[in-house]
C-alpha positions as CSV (number, residue, x, y, z in Angstrom):
1,M,215.3,-11.6,-37.7
2,G,213.7,-8.5,-39.2
3,Y,212.7,-5.3,-37.5
4,K,209.4,-5.5,-35.6
5,H,207.5,-3.1,-33.4
6,L,206.3,-4.5,-30.1
7,T,202.6,-4.8,-29.7
8,T,200.6,-4.2,-26.6
9,D,200.3,-7.9,-26.1
10,S,204.1,-8.5,-26.6
11,R,204.8,-5.7,-24.0
12,C,202.5,-7.4,-21.6
13,Q,204.2,-10.7,-22.2
14,L,207.6,-9.1,-21.7
15,Y,206.5,-7.7,-18.4
16,T,205.2,-11.0,-17.2
17,L,208.1,-13.0,-18.4
18,Q,210.6,-10.6,-16.9
19,S,208.8,-10.6,-13.6
20,T,209.3,-14.4,-13.5
21,G,213.0,-14.0,-13.8
22,M,213.4,-15.1,-17.4
23,K,216.5,-13.8,-19.1
24,Q,216.3,-11.2,-21.9
25,K,217.6,-13.6,-24.6
26,L,214.9,-16.2,-23.8
27,I,212.2,-13.5,-23.7
28,A,213.3,-12.3,-27.2
29,K,213.2,-15.9,-28.5
30,H,209.7,-16.4,-27.0
31,L,208.4,-13.1,-28.5
32,G,210.2,-13.7,-31.9
33,V,212.3,-10.5,-31.8
34,S,216.0,-9.8,-31.3
35,A,217.6,-9.6,-27.9
36,S,218.6,-6.0,-28.7
37,T,214.9,-5.1,-29.2
38,I,214.1,-6.4,-25.6
39,C,217.2,-4.6,-24.2
40,R,216.2,-1.3,-25.9
41,E,212.6,-1.6,-24.7
42,L,213.5,-2.2,-21.1
43,T,216.1,0.6,-21.1
44,R,213.8,3.2,-22.7
45,N,210.9,2.3,-20.4
46,R,212.4,1.6,-17.0
47,G,211.4,3.9,-14.3
48,Q,211.9,3.9,-10.5
49,R,209.5,1.0,-10.2
50,G,210.9,-1.0,-13.1
51,Y,209.3,-1.8,-16.5
52,R,205.7,-0.9,-16.8
53,Y,204.1,-2.2,-20.0
54,K,201.1,0.1,-20.0
55,Q,203.3,3.2,-19.7
56,A,205.7,1.8,-22.4
57,N,202.8,1.2,-24.7
58,A,201.3,4.7,-24.1
59,K,204.7,6.2,-24.9
60,A,205.0,4.2,-28.1
61,V,201.6,5.2,-29.3
62,E,202.4,8.9,-28.5
63,E,205.6,8.7,-30.5
64,E,203.8,7.2,-33.5
65,A,201.4,10.1,-33.7
């Protein structure tokens, strides 16, 4: 699997799938990315209230600029 940036849609799907209790490996398979990508995304963007895809996407866009 090659390196891929997560899109807004994939972050939204990650949020939804995680909230249903799906394991990180299955989420990665569903999104077509490596499990380490999911792990890093969740670690970098987890706050007191858990993973928030809108905040994660805003942070990613800011870092690209």
